[in-house]
mmCIF file of the N, C-alpha and C atoms, coordinates in Angstrom:
data_MODEL
# 
_entry.id   MODEL 
# 
loop_
_atom_site.group_PDB 
_atom_site.id 
_atom_site.type_symbol 
_atom_site.label_atom_id 
_atom_site.label_alt_id 
_atom_site.label_comp_id 
_atom_site.label_asym_id 
_atom_site.label_entity_id 
_atom_site.label_seq_id 
_atom_site.pdbx_PDB_ins_code 
_atom_site.Cartn_x 
_atom_site.Cartn_y 
_atom_site.Cartn_z 
_atom_site.occupancy 
_atom_site.B_iso_or_equiv 
_atom_site.pdbx_formal_charge 
_atom_site.auth_seq_id 
_atom_site.auth_comp_id 
_atom_site.auth_asym_id 
_atom_site.auth_atom_id 
_atom_site.pdbx_PDB_model_num 
ATOM 1   N N  . UNK A 1 1  ? 150.625 120.715 69.341 1.00 0.00 ? 1  UNK A N  1 
ATOM 2   C CA . UNK A 1 1  ? 149.546 121.712 69.384 1.00 0.00 ? 1  UNK A CA 1 
ATOM 3   C C  . UNK A 1 1  ? 148.718 121.559 67.774 1.00 0.00 ? 1  UNK A C  1 
ATOM 4   N N  . UNK A 1 2  ? 149.248 121.319 66.581 1.00 0.00 ? 2  UNK A N  1 
ATOM 5   C CA . UNK A 1 2  ? 148.613 121.510 65.256 1.00 0.00 ? 2  UNK A CA 1 
ATOM 6   C C  . UNK A 1 2  ? 147.789 120.168 65.264 1.00 0.00 ? 2  UNK A C  1 
ATOM 7   N N  . UNK A 1 3  ? 147.921 119.132 66.059 1.00 0.00 ? 3  UNK A N  1 
ATOM 8   C CA . UNK A 1 3  ? 147.088 117.886 66.306 1.00 0.00 ? 3  UNK A CA 1 
ATOM 9   C C  . UNK A 1 3  ? 145.746 118.528 66.990 1.00 0.00 ? 3  UNK A C  1 
ATOM 10  N N  . UNK A 1 4  ? 145.967 119.026 68.428 1.00 0.00 ? 4  UNK A N  1 
ATOM 11  C CA . UNK A 1 4  ? 145.239 119.600 69.087 1.00 0.00 ? 4  UNK A CA 1 
ATOM 12  C C  . UNK A 1 4  ? 144.094 120.659 68.316 1.00 0.00 ? 4  UNK A C  1 
ATOM 13  N N  . UNK A 1 5  ? 144.777 121.460 67.660 1.00 0.00 ? 5  UNK A N  1 
ATOM 14  C CA . UNK A 1 5  ? 143.786 122.252 66.824 1.00 0.00 ? 5  UNK A CA 1 
ATOM 15  C C  . UNK A 1 5  ? 143.199 121.710 65.822 1.00 0.00 ? 5  UNK A C  1 
ATOM 16  N N  . UNK A 1 6  ? 143.615 120.499 64.931 1.00 0.00 ? 6  UNK A N  1 
ATOM 17  C CA . UNK A 1 6  ? 143.302 120.026 63.761 1.00 0.00 ? 6  UNK A CA 1 
ATOM 18  C C  . UNK A 1 6  ? 141.935 119.134 64.442 1.00 0.00 ? 6  UNK A C  1 
ATOM 19  N N  . UNK A 1 7  ? 141.806 118.611 65.961 1.00 0.00 ? 7  UNK A N  1 
ATOM 20  C CA . UNK A 1 7  ? 141.371 117.505 66.300 1.00 0.00 ? 7  UNK A CA 1 
ATOM 21  C C  . UNK A 1 7  ? 139.833 118.937 66.508 1.00 0.00 ? 7  UNK A C  1 
ATOM 22  N N  . UNK A 1 8  ? 139.806 119.703 66.856 1.00 0.00 ? 8  UNK A N  1 
ATOM 23  C CA . UNK A 1 8  ? 138.933 120.792 67.380 1.00 0.00 ? 8  UNK A CA 1 
ATOM 24  C C  . UNK A 1 8  ? 139.056 120.312 69.267 1.00 0.00 ? 8  UNK A C  1 
ATOM 25  N N  . UNK A 1 9  ? 140.392 120.368 69.788 1.00 0.00 ? 9  UNK A N  1 
ATOM 26  C CA . UNK A 1 9  ? 140.172 119.981 71.014 1.00 0.00 ? 9  UNK A CA 1 
ATOM 27  C C  . UNK A 1 9  ? 140.943 121.010 71.908 1.00 0.00 ? 9  UNK A C  1 
ATOM 28  N N  . UNK A 1 10 ? 141.292 121.972 71.028 1.00 0.00 ? 10 UNK A N  1 
ATOM 29  C CA . UNK A 1 10 ? 141.856 123.560 71.210 1.00 0.00 ? 10 UNK A CA 1 
ATOM 30  C C  . UNK A 1 10 ? 141.814 124.716 69.903 1.00 0.00 ? 10 UNK A C  1 
ATOM 31  N N  . UNK A 1 11 ? 141.307 125.892 70.610 1.00 0.00 ? 11 UNK A N  1 
ATOM 32  C CA . UNK A 1 11 ? 140.919 126.435 69.592 1.00 0.00 ? 11 UNK A CA 1 
ATOM 33  C C  . UNK A 1 11 ? 141.794 127.566 69.407 1.00 0.00 ? 11 UNK A C  1 
ATOM 34  N N  . UNK A 1 12 ? 142.700 127.952 68.646 1.00 0.00 ? 12 UNK A N  1 
ATOM 35  C CA . UNK A 1 12 ? 143.493 129.115 68.243 1.00 0.00 ? 12 UNK A CA 1 
ATOM 36  C C  . UNK A 1 12 ? 142.792 130.389 68.520 1.00 0.00 ? 12 UNK A C  1 
ATOM 37  N N  . UNK A 1 13 ? 143.905 131.361 68.604 1.00 0.00 ? 13 UNK A N  1 
ATOM 38  C CA . UNK A 1 13 ? 143.574 133.248 68.447 1.00 0.00 ? 13 UNK A CA 1 
ATOM 39  C C  . UNK A 1 13 ? 143.252 133.601 67.172 1.00 0.00 ? 13 UNK A C  1 
ATOM 40  N N  . UNK A 1 14 ? 141.857 134.124 66.456 1.00 0.00 ? 14 UNK A N  1 
ATOM 41  C CA . UNK A 1 14 ? 141.582 134.372 65.538 1.00 0.00 ? 14 UNK A CA 1 
ATOM 42  C C  . UNK A 1 14 ? 142.081 135.353 64.821 1.00 0.00 ? 14 UNK A C  1 
ATOM 43  N N  . UNK A 1 15 ? 143.039 135.487 64.115 1.00 0.00 ? 15 UNK A N  1 
ATOM 44  C CA . UNK A 1 15 ? 143.441 136.923 63.308 1.00 0.00 ? 15 UNK A CA 1 
ATOM 45  C C  . UNK A 1 15 ? 143.151 137.445 61.936 1.00 0.00 ? 15 UNK A C  1 
ATOM 46  N N  . UNK A 1 16 ? 142.538 138.559 61.663 1.00 0.00 ? 16 UNK A N  1 
ATOM 47  C CA . UNK A 1 16 ? 142.025 138.789 60.470 1.00 0.00 ? 16 UNK A CA 1 
ATOM 48  C C  . UNK A 1 16 ? 140.504 138.969 60.248 1.00 0.00 ? 16 UNK A C  1 
ATOM 49  N N  . UNK A 1 17 ? 139.913 139.601 59.258 1.00 0.00 ? 17 UNK A N  1 
ATOM 50  C CA . UNK A 1 17 ? 138.680 139.669 59.087 1.00 0.00 ? 17 UNK A CA 1 
ATOM 51  C C  . UNK A 1 17 ? 138.466 138.840 57.441 1.00 0.00 ? 17 UNK A C  1 
ATOM 52  N N  . UNK A 1 18 ? 139.252 139.318 56.380 1.00 0.00 ? 18 UNK A N  1 
ATOM 53  C CA . UNK A 1 18 ? 138.797 138.820 55.149 1.00 0.00 ? 18 UNK A CA 1 
ATOM 54  C C  . UNK A 1 18 ? 138.971 137.379 55.088 1.00 0.00 ? 18 UNK A C  1 
ATOM 55  N N  . UNK A 1 19 ? 140.298 136.930 55.460 1.00 0.00 ? 19 UNK A N  1 
ATOM 56  C CA . UNK A 1 19 ? 140.867 135.598 55.346 1.00 0.00 ? 19 UNK A CA 1 
ATOM 57  C C  . UNK A 1 19 ? 141.274 135.054 56.887 1.00 0.00 ? 19 UNK A C  1 
ATOM 58  N N  . UNK A 1 20 ? 140.372 135.084 57.723 1.00 0.00 ? 20 UNK A N  1 
ATOM 59  C CA . UNK A 1 20 ? 141.153 134.930 59.345 1.00 0.00 ? 20 UNK A CA 1 
ATOM 60  C C  . UNK A 1 20 ? 141.937 133.644 59.470 1.00 0.00 ? 20 UNK A C  1 
ATOM 61  N N  . UNK A 1 21 ? 142.957 133.991 60.147 1.00 0.00 ? 21 UNK A N  1 
ATOM 62  C CA . UNK A 1 21 ? 143.629 132.564 60.198 1.00 0.00 ? 21 UNK A CA 1 
ATOM 63  C C  . UNK A 1 21 ? 143.956 132.405 62.232 1.00 0.00 ? 21 UNK A C  1 
ATOM 64  N N  . UNK A 1 22 ? 143.958 130.850 62.185 1.00 0.00 ? 22 UNK A N  1 
ATOM 65  C CA . UNK A 1 22 ? 143.922 131.093 63.503 1.00 0.00 ? 22 UNK A CA 1 
ATOM 66  C C  . UNK A 1 22 ? 145.494 130.602 64.361 1.00 0.00 ? 22 UNK A C  1 
ATOM 67  N N  . UNK A 1 23 ? 145.725 131.392 65.119 1.00 0.00 ? 23 UNK A N  1 
ATOM 68  C CA . UNK A 1 23 ? 147.299 131.292 65.342 1.00 0.00 ? 23 UNK A CA 1 
ATOM 69  C C  . UNK A 1 23 ? 147.052 130.912 66.747 1.00 0.00 ? 23 UNK A C  1 
ATOM 70  N N  . UNK A 1 24 ? 147.618 129.253 67.338 1.00 0.00 ? 24 UNK A N  1 
ATOM 71  C CA . UNK A 1 24 ? 147.615 128.913 68.488 1.00 0.00 ? 24 UNK A CA 1 
ATOM 72  C C  . UNK A 1 24 ? 148.634 128.593 68.946 1.00 0.00 ? 24 UNK A C  1 
ATOM 73  N N  . UNK A 1 25 ? 150.001 128.836 68.501 1.00 0.00 ? 25 UNK A N  1 
ATOM 74  C CA . UNK A 1 25 ? 151.456 128.805 69.330 1.00 0.00 ? 25 UNK A CA 1 
ATOM 75  C C  . UNK A 1 25 ? 152.560 130.058 68.257 1.00 0.00 ? 25 UNK A C  1 
ATOM 76  N N  . UNK A 1 26 ? 153.365 130.635 69.381 1.00 0.00 ? 26 UNK A N  1 
ATOM 77  C CA . UNK A 1 26 ? 154.618 131.148 68.003 1.00 0.00 ? 26 UNK A CA 1 
ATOM 78  C C  . UNK A 1 26 ? 155.412 130.535 69.071 1.00 0.00 ? 26 UNK A C  1 
ATOM 79  N N  . UNK A 1 27 ? 156.779 130.240 68.372 1.00 0.00 ? 27 UNK A N  1 
ATOM 80  C CA . UNK A 1 27 ? 158.173 129.625 69.112 1.00 0.00 ? 27 UNK A CA 1 
ATOM 81  C C  . UNK A 1 27 ? 159.136 130.564 69.302 1.00 0.00 ? 27 UNK A C  1 
ATOM 82  N N  . UNK A 1 28 ? 159.854 130.630 69.900 1.00 0.00 ? 28 UNK A N  1 
ATOM 83  C CA . UNK A 1 28 ? 161.429 131.728 70.124 1.00 0.00 ? 28 UNK A CA 1 
ATOM 84  C C  . UNK A 1 28 ? 162.276 130.972 70.531 1.00 0.00 ? 28 UNK A C  1 
ATOM 85  N N  . UNK A 1 29 ? 163.311 131.550 70.164 1.00 0.00 ? 29 UNK A N  1 
ATOM 86  C CA . UNK A 1 29 ? 164.565 130.875 70.847 1.00 0.00 ? 29 UNK A CA 1 
ATOM 87  C C  . UNK A 1 29 ? 164.451 129.394 71.834 1.00 0.00 ? 29 UNK A C  1 
ATOM 88  N N  . UNK A 1 30 ? 164.029 130.526 73.286 1.00 0.00 ? 30 UNK A N  1 
ATOM 89  C CA . UNK A 1 30 ? 163.891 129.677 74.670 1.00 0.00 ? 30 UNK A CA 1 
ATOM 90  C C  . UNK A 1 30 ? 162.813 129.729 75.143 1.00 0.00 ? 30 UNK A C  1 
ATOM 91  N N  . UNK A 1 31 ? 160.976 130.215 74.136 1.00 0.00 ? 31 UNK A N  1 
ATOM 92  C CA . UNK A 1 31 ? 160.080 130.808 74.768 1.00 0.00 ? 31 UNK A CA 1 
ATOM 93  C C  . UNK A 1 31 ? 158.948 130.303 73.599 1.00 0.00 ? 31 UNK A C  1 
ATOM 94  N N  . UNK A 1 32 ? 157.827 129.941 74.363 1.00 0.00 ? 32 UNK A N  1 
ATOM 95  C CA . UNK A 1 32 ? 156.563 129.460 73.671 1.00 0.00 ? 32 UNK A CA 1 
ATOM 96  C C  . UNK A 1 32 ? 155.959 129.860 73.909 1.00 0.00 ? 32 UNK A C  1 
ATOM 97  N N  . UNK A 1 33 ? 154.996 131.210 73.284 1.00 0.00 ? 33 UNK A N  1 
ATOM 98  C CA . UNK A 1 33 ? 153.523 131.436 73.149 1.00 0.00 ? 33 UNK A CA 1 
ATOM 99  C C  . UNK A 1 33 ? 152.205 130.457 73.041 1.00 0.00 ? 33 UNK A C  1 
ATOM 100 N N  . UNK A 1 34 ? 151.683 130.153 73.859 1.00 0.00 ? 34 UNK A N  1 
ATOM 101 C CA . UNK A 1 34 ? 150.257 129.555 73.547 1.00 0.00 ? 34 UNK A CA 1 
ATOM 102 C C  . UNK A 1 34 ? 149.054 130.292 73.578 1.00 0.00 ? 34 UNK A C  1 
ATOM 103 N N  . UNK A 1 35 ? 148.401 130.733 72.195 1.00 0.00 ? 35 UNK A N  1 
ATOM 104 C CA . UNK A 1 35 ? 147.540 131.747 72.105 1.00 0.00 ? 35 UNK A CA 1 
ATOM 105 C C  . UNK A 1 35 ? 146.042 130.809 71.810 1.00 0.00 ? 35 UNK A C  1 
ATOM 106 N N  . UNK A 1 36 ? 145.187 131.421 72.642 1.00 0.00 ? 36 UNK A N  1 
ATOM 107 C CA . UNK A 1 36 ? 143.722 130.493 72.537 1.00 0.00 ? 36 UNK A CA 1 
ATOM 108 C C  . UNK A 1 36 ? 142.726 130.997 73.009 1.00 0.00 ? 36 UNK A C  1 
ATOM 109 N N  . UNK A 1 37 ? 141.481 130.708 72.585 1.00 0.00 ? 37 UNK A N  1 
ATOM 110 C CA . UNK A 1 37 ? 140.315 131.380 73.344 1.00 0.00 ? 37 UNK A CA 1 
ATOM 111 C C  . UNK A 1 37 ? 140.202 130.829 75.087 1.00 0.00 ? 37 UNK A C  1 
ATOM 112 N N  . UNK A 1 38 ? 139.243 132.123 75.320 1.00 0.00 ? 38 UNK A N  1 
ATOM 113 C CA . UNK A 1 38 ? 139.183 132.039 77.004 1.00 0.00 ? 38 UNK A CA 1 
ATOM 114 C C  . UNK A 1 38 ? 138.169 130.287 77.112 1.00 0.00 ? 38 UNK A C  1 
ATOM 115 N N  . UNK A 1 39 ? 138.628 129.175 77.508 1.00 0.00 ? 39 UNK A N  1 
ATOM 116 C CA . UNK A 1 39 ? 137.462 128.091 77.746 1.00 0.00 ? 39 UNK A CA 1 
ATOM 117 C C  . UNK A 1 39 ? 138.436 127.507 79.009 1.00 0.00 ? 39 UNK A C  1 
ATOM 118 N N  . UNK A 1 40 ? 137.547 126.520 79.440 1.00 0.00 ? 40 UNK A N  1 
ATOM 119 C CA . UNK A 1 40 ? 138.193 125.578 80.520 1.00 0.00 ? 40 UNK A CA 1 
ATOM 120 C C  . UNK A 1 40 ? 138.816 124.243 79.651 1.00 0.00 ? 40 UNK A C  1 
ATOM 121 N N  . UNK A 1 41 ? 137.915 124.393 78.545 1.00 0.00 ? 41 UNK A N  1 
ATOM 122 C CA . UNK A 1 41 ? 138.635 123.211 77.801 1.00 0.00 ? 41 UNK A CA 1 
ATOM 123 C C  . UNK A 1 41 ? 140.214 123.600 77.308 1.00 0.00 ? 41 UNK A C  1 
ATOM 124 N N  . UNK A 1 42 ? 139.917 125.111 76.798 1.00 0.00 ? 42 UNK A N  1 
ATOM 125 C CA . UNK A 1 42 ? 141.322 125.745 76.060 1.00 0.00 ? 42 UNK A CA 1 
ATOM 126 C C  . UNK A 1 42 ? 142.715 125.128 77.544 1.00 0.00 ? 42 UNK A C  1 
ATOM 127 N N  . UNK A 1 43 ? 142.219 125.452 78.702 1.00 0.00 ? 43 UNK A N  1 
ATOM 128 C CA . UNK A 1 43 ? 143.285 125.194 80.031 1.00 0.00 ? 43 UNK A CA 1 
ATOM 129 C C  . UNK A 1 43 ? 143.378 123.715 79.811 1.00 0.00 ? 43 UNK A C  1 
ATOM 130 N N  . UNK A 1 44 ? 142.379 122.721 80.054 1.00 0.00 ? 44 UNK A N  1 
ATOM 131 C CA . UNK A 1 44 ? 142.877 121.671 80.224 1.00 0.00 ? 44 UNK A CA 1 
ATOM 132 C C  . UNK A 1 44 ? 143.643 120.968 78.748 1.00 0.00 ? 44 UNK A C  1 
ATOM 133 N N  . UNK A 1 45 ? 143.277 121.781 77.645 1.00 0.00 ? 45 UNK A N  1 
ATOM 134 C CA . UNK A 1 45 ? 144.655 121.051 76.359 1.00 0.00 ? 45 UNK A CA 1 
ATOM 135 C C  . UNK A 1 45 ? 145.819 121.785 76.559 1.00 0.00 ? 45 UNK A C  1 
ATOM 136 N N  . UNK A 1 46 ? 145.734 122.928 77.055 1.00 0.00 ? 46 UNK A N  1 
ATOM 137 C CA . UNK A 1 46 ? 147.022 123.719 76.633 1.00 0.00 ? 46 UNK A CA 1 
ATOM 138 C C  . UNK A 1 46 ? 147.936 122.778 78.220 1.00 0.00 ? 46 UNK A C  1 
ATOM 139 N N  . UNK A 1 47 ? 147.592 122.337 79.485 1.00 0.00 ? 47 UNK A N  1 
ATOM 140 C CA . UNK A 1 47 ? 148.125 121.139 80.268 1.00 0.00 ? 47 UNK A CA 1 
ATOM 141 C C  . UNK A 1 47 ? 148.305 120.172 79.979 1.00 0.00 ? 47 UNK A C  1 
ATOM 142 N N  . UNK A 1 48 ? 147.411 119.557 78.730 1.00 0.00 ? 48 UNK A N  1 
ATOM 143 C CA . UNK A 1 48 ? 147.903 117.935 78.656 1.00 0.00 ? 48 UNK A CA 1 
ATOM 144 C C  . UNK A 1 48 ? 149.343 118.640 77.268 1.00 0.00 ? 48 UNK A C  1 
ATOM 145 N N  . UNK A 1 49 ? 149.080 119.167 76.547 1.00 0.00 ? 49 UNK A N  1 
ATOM 146 C CA . UNK A 1 49 ? 150.240 119.711 75.377 1.00 0.00 ? 49 UNK A CA 1 
ATOM 147 C C  . UNK A 1 49 ? 151.349 119.601 76.634 1.00 0.00 ? 49 UNK A C  1 
ATOM 148 N N  . UNK A 1 50 ? 151.065 120.291 77.675 1.00 0.00 ? 50 UNK A N  1 
ATOM 149 C CA . UNK A 1 50 ? 152.716 120.820 78.178 1.00 0.00 ? 50 UNK A CA 1 
ATOM 150 C C  . UNK A 1 50 ? 153.232 119.427 78.918 1.00 0.00 ? 50 UNK A C  1 
ATOM 151 N N  . UNK A 1 51 ? 152.597 118.395 79.396 1.00 0.00 ? 51 UNK A N  1 
ATOM 152 C CA . UNK A 1 51 ? 152.753 117.307 80.004 1.00 0.00 ? 51 UNK A CA 1 
ATOM 153 C C  . UNK A 1 51 ? 153.279 116.038 78.841 1.00 0.00 ? 51 UNK A C  1 
ATOM 154 N N  . UNK A 1 52 ? 152.541 116.382 77.671 1.00 0.00 ? 52 UNK A N  1 
ATOM 155 C CA . UNK A 1 52 ? 152.959 115.501 76.625 1.00 0.00 ? 52 UNK A CA 1 
ATOM 156 C C  . UNK A 1 52 ? 154.394 116.253 76.191 1.00 0.00 ? 52 UNK A C  1 
ATOM 157 N N  . UNK A 1 53 ? 154.609 117.348 76.061 1.00 0.00 ? 53 UNK A N  1 
ATOM 158 C CA . UNK A 1 53 ? 155.913 118.046 75.646 1.00 0.00 ? 53 UNK A CA 1 
ATOM 159 C C  . UNK A 1 53 ? 157.003 117.203 76.543 1.00 0.00 ? 53 UNK A C  1 
ATOM 160 N N  . UNK A 1 54 ? 156.653 117.145 78.063 1.00 0.00 ? 54 UNK A N  1 
ATOM 161 C CA . UNK A 1 54 ? 157.229 116.757 79.160 1.00 0.00 ? 54 UNK A CA 1 
ATOM 162 C C  . UNK A 1 54 ? 158.349 115.183 78.513 1.00 0.00 ? 54 UNK A C  1 
ATOM 163 N N  . UNK A 1 55 ? 156.889 114.348 78.805 1.00 0.00 ? 55 UNK A N  1 
ATOM 164 C CA . UNK A 1 55 ? 156.996 113.136 78.042 1.00 0.00 ? 55 UNK A CA 1 
ATOM 165 C C  . UNK A 1 55 ? 157.885 112.585 76.811 1.00 0.00 ? 55 UNK A C  1 
ATOM 166 N N  . UNK A 1 56 ? 157.459 113.262 75.914 1.00 0.00 ? 56 UNK A N  1 
ATOM 167 C CA . UNK A 1 56 ? 157.948 113.066 74.809 1.00 0.00 ? 56 UNK A CA 1 
ATOM 168 C C  . UNK A 1 56 ? 159.468 113.619 74.622 1.00 0.00 ? 56 UNK A C  1 
ATOM 169 N N  . UNK A 1 57 ? 159.689 114.745 75.169 1.00 0.00 ? 57 UNK A N  1 
ATOM 170 C CA . UNK A 1 57 ? 161.290 115.447 74.639 1.00 0.00 ? 57 UNK A CA 1 
ATOM 171 C C  . UNK A 1 57 ? 162.020 114.788 76.025 1.00 0.00 ? 57 UNK A C  1 
ATOM 172 N N  . UNK A 1 58 ? 161.694 114.547 77.445 1.00 0.00 ? 58 UNK A N  1 
ATOM 173 C CA . UNK A 1 58 ? 162.557 114.387 78.398 1.00 0.00 ? 58 UNK A CA 1 
ATOM 174 C C  . UNK A 1 58 ? 163.167 115.658 78.929 1.00 0.00 ? 58 UNK A C  1 
ATOM 175 N N  . UNK A 1 59 ? 162.312 116.589 78.557 1.00 0.00 ? 59 UNK A N  1 
ATOM 176 C CA . UNK A 1 59 ? 162.678 117.788 78.918 1.00 0.00 ? 59 UNK A CA 1 
ATOM 177 C C  . UNK A 1 59 ? 161.478 118.206 80.203 1.00 0.00 ? 59 UNK A C  1 
ATOM 178 N N  . UNK A 1 60 ? 162.103 119.356 81.163 1.00 0.00 ? 60 UNK A N  1 
ATOM 179 C CA . UNK A 1 60 ? 160.695 119.743 82.059 1.00 0.00 ? 60 UNK A CA 1 
ATOM 180 C C  . UNK A 1 60 ? 160.424 120.760 81.833 1.00 0.00 ? 60 UNK A C  1 
ATOM 181 N N  . UNK A 1 61 ? 159.097 121.137 82.121 1.00 0.00 ? 61 UNK A N  1 
ATOM 182 C CA . UNK A 1 61 ? 158.267 122.381 82.127 1.00 0.00 ? 61 UNK A CA 1 
ATOM 183 C C  . UNK A 1 61 ? 158.276 122.670 83.023 1.00 0.00 ? 61 UNK A C  1 
ATOM 184 N N  . UNK A 1 62 ? 158.806 123.921 83.537 1.00 0.00 ? 62 UNK A N  1 
ATOM 185 C CA . UNK A 1 62 ? 158.678 124.530 84.870 1.00 0.00 ? 62 UNK A CA 1 
ATOM 186 C C  . UNK A 1 62 ? 157.432 125.405 85.254 1.00 0.00 ? 62 UNK A C  1 
ATOM 187 N N  . UNK A 1 63 ? 156.687 124.567 85.887 1.00 0.00 ? 63 UNK A N  1 
ATOM 188 C CA . UNK A 1 63 ? 155.222 125.187 85.698 1.00 0.00 ? 63 UNK A CA 1 
ATOM 189 C C  . UNK A 1 63 ? 155.377 126.794 86.735 1.00 0.00 ? 63 UNK A C  1 
ATOM 190 N N  . UNK A 1 64 ? 156.457 126.735 87.715 1.00 0.00 ? 64 UNK A N  1 
ATOM 191 C CA . UNK A 1 64 ? 156.790 128.091 88.467 1.00 0.00 ? 64 UNK A CA 1 
ATOM 192 C C  . UNK A 1 64 ? 156.673 129.138 87.859 1.00 0.00 ? 64 UNK A C  1 
ATOM 193 N N  . UNK A 1 65 ? 157.382 128.573 86.770 1.00 0.00 ? 65 UNK A N  1 
ATOM 194 C CA . UNK A 1 65 ? 157.942 129.532 85.878 1.00 0.00 ? 65 UNK A CA 1 
ATOM 195 C C  . UNK A 1 65 ? 156.912 130.108 84.524 1.00 0.00 ? 65 UNK A C  1 
ATOM 196 N N  . UNK A 1 66 ? 155.881 129.375 84.588 1.00 0.00 ? 66 UNK A N  1 
ATOM 197 C CA . UNK A 1 66 ? 155.027 129.623 83.524 1.00 0.00 ? 66 UNK A CA 1 
ATOM 198 C C  . UNK A 1 66 ? 153.814 130.771 83.969 1.00 0.00 ? 66 UNK A C  1 
ATOM 199 N N  . UNK A 1 67 ? 153.568 131.467 82.718 1.00 0.00 ? 67 UNK A N  1 
ATOM 200 C CA . UNK A 1 67 ? 152.447 132.833 83.152 1.00 0.00 ? 67 UNK A CA 1 
ATOM 201 C C  . UNK A 1 67 ? 151.223 132.499 82.575 1.00 0.00 ? 67 UNK A C  1 
ATOM 202 N N  . UNK A 1 68 ? 150.307 132.771 82.999 1.00 0.00 ? 68 UNK A N  1 
ATOM 203 C CA . UNK A 1 68 ? 148.941 132.862 82.242 1.00 0.00 ? 68 UNK A CA 1 
ATOM 204 C C  . UNK A 1 68 ? 148.811 133.792 82.396 1.00 0.00 ? 68 UNK A C  1 
ATOM 205 N N  . UNK A 1 69 ? 148.205 134.678 80.964 1.00 0.00 ? 69 UNK A N  1 
ATOM 206 C CA . UNK A 1 69 ? 148.104 135.947 80.593 1.00 0.00 ? 69 UNK A CA 1 
ATOM 207 C C  . UNK A 1 69 ? 146.372 136.448 79.886 1.00 0.00 ? 69 UNK A C  1 
ATOM 208 N N  . UNK A 1 70 ? 146.050 137.106 80.345 1.00 0.00 ? 70 UNK A N  1 
ATOM 209 C CA . UNK A 1 70 ? 144.781 137.121 79.201 1.00 0.00 ? 70 UNK A CA 1 
ATOM 210 C C  . UNK A 1 70 ? 144.549 138.832 79.150 1.00 0.00 ? 70 UNK A C  1 
ATOM 211 N N  . UNK A 1 71 ? 143.778 138.941 77.884 1.00 0.00 ? 71 UNK A N  1 
ATOM 212 C CA . UNK A 1 71 ? 143.511 139.960 77.230 1.00 0.00 ? 71 UNK A CA 1 
ATOM 213 C C  . UNK A 1 71 ? 141.905 140.302 77.114 1.00 0.00 ? 71 UNK A C  1 
ATOM 214 N N  . UNK A 1 72 ? 141.177 140.895 78.048 1.00 0.00 ? 72 UNK A N  1 
ATOM 215 C CA . UNK A 1 72 ? 140.183 141.514 78.559 1.00 0.00 ? 72 UNK A CA 1 
ATOM 216 C C  . UNK A 1 72 ? 139.335 140.038 79.171 1.00 0.00 ? 72 UNK A C  1 
ATOM 217 N N  . UNK A 1 73 ? 140.248 139.287 80.290 1.00 0.00 ? 73 UNK A N  1 
ATOM 218 C CA . UNK A 1 73 ? 139.653 138.227 80.646 1.00 0.00 ? 73 UNK A CA 1 
ATOM 219 C C  . UNK A 1 73 ? 139.841 138.487 82.181 1.00 0.00 ? 73 UNK A C  1 
ATOM 220 N N  . UNK A 1 74 ? 139.056 138.347 82.698 1.00 0.00 ? 74 UNK A N  1 
ATOM 221 C CA . UNK A 1 74 ? 138.698 138.774 84.305 1.00 0.00 ? 74 UNK A CA 1 
ATOM 222 C C  . UNK A 1 74 ? 140.265 138.006 85.281 1.00 0.00 ? 74 UNK A C  1 
ATOM 223 N N  . UNK A 1 75 ? 140.743 138.910 86.041 1.00 0.00 ? 75 UNK A N  1 
ATOM 224 C CA . UNK A 1 75 ? 141.978 138.316 86.519 1.00 0.00 ? 75 UNK A CA 1 
ATOM 225 C C  . UNK A 1 75 ? 141.300 137.110 87.453 1.00 0.00 ? 75 UNK A C  1 
ATOM 226 N N  . UNK A 1 76 ? 140.166 137.227 88.360 1.00 0.00 ? 76 UNK A N  1 
ATOM 227 C CA . UNK A 1 76 ? 139.575 136.101 88.890 1.00 0.00 ? 76 UNK A CA 1 
ATOM 228 C C  . UNK A 1 76 ? 139.718 134.704 88.179 1.00 0.00 ? 76 UNK A C  1 
ATOM 229 N N  . UNK A 1 77 ? 139.383 134.643 86.943 1.00 0.00 ? 77 UNK A N  1 
ATOM 230 C CA . UNK A 1 77 ? 139.038 133.459 86.338 1.00 0.00 ? 77 UNK A CA 1 
ATOM 231 C C  . UNK A 1 77 ? 140.441 133.191 85.776 1.00 0.00 ? 77 UNK A C  1 
ATOM 232 N N  . UNK A 1 78 ? 141.490 133.823 85.501 1.00 0.00 ? 78 UNK A N  1 
ATOM 233 C CA . UNK A 1 78 ? 143.191 133.445 85.283 1.00 0.00 ? 78 UNK A CA 1 
ATOM 234 C C  . UNK A 1 78 ? 143.607 132.763 86.196 1.00 0.00 ? 78 UNK A C  1 
ATOM 235 N N  . UNK A 1 79 ? 143.090 133.319 87.324 1.00 0.00 ? 79 UNK A N  1 
ATOM 236 C CA . UNK A 1 79 ? 144.001 133.025 88.884 1.00 0.00 ? 79 UNK A CA 1 
ATOM 237 C C  . UNK A 1 79 ? 143.142 131.394 88.999 1.00 0.00 ? 79 UNK A C  1 
ATOM 238 N N  . UNK A 1 80 ? 141.821 131.247 88.911 1.00 0.00 ? 80 UNK A N  1 
ATOM 239 C CA . UNK A 1 80 ? 141.272 129.909 88.752 1.00 0.00 ? 80 UNK A CA 1 
ATOM 240 C C  . UNK A 1 80 ? 141.860 129.222 87.951 1.00 0.00 ? 80 UNK A C  1 
ATOM 241 N N  . UNK A 1 81 ? 141.856 129.415 86.676 1.00 0.00 ? 81 UNK A N  1 
ATOM 242 C CA . UNK A 1 81 ? 142.676 128.459 85.733 1.00 0.00 ? 81 UNK A CA 1 
ATOM 243 C C  . UNK A 1 81 ? 144.049 128.110 85.787 1.00 0.00 ? 81 UNK A C  1 
ATOM 244 N N  . UNK A 1 82 ? 144.907 128.991 86.294 1.00 0.00 ? 82 UNK A N  1 
ATOM 245 C CA . UNK A 1 82 ? 146.104 128.848 86.663 1.00 0.00 ? 82 UNK A CA 1 
ATOM 246 C C  . UNK A 1 82 ? 146.581 127.976 87.746 1.00 0.00 ? 82 UNK A C  1 
ATOM 247 N N  . UNK A 1 83 ? 145.510 128.060 88.677 1.00 0.00 ? 83 UNK A N  1 
ATOM 248 C CA . UNK A 1 83 ? 145.779 127.078 89.551 1.00 0.00 ? 83 UNK A CA 1 
ATOM 249 C C  . UNK A 1 83 ? 144.949 125.589 89.200 1.00 0.00 ? 83 UNK A C  1 
ATOM 250 N N  . UNK A 1 84 ? 144.561 125.525 87.905 1.00 0.00 ? 84 UNK A N  1 
ATOM 251 C CA . UNK A 1 84 ? 143.520 123.983 88.229 1.00 0.00 ? 84 UNK A CA 1 
ATOM 252 C C  . UNK A 1 84 ? 144.712 122.854 87.577 1.00 0.00 ? 84 UNK A C  1 
# 
């Protein structure tokens, strides 16, 4: 994820006004939250990151259990992005 952000292929969510920090991912014991701005480029980048993770780790990402959630984003756009 960091490489995608550094190469401007993915833009994380900006937090703070005075000294903003970009947050692209939060990892927990068995979950990962990927945070970014609404764009088709971000959707494609997230898909690439997950497929690369599968390839490099040998683990399988269960896309049937993966959720795409948006804040102030139309449900219709989320539906299209989730099925892309």
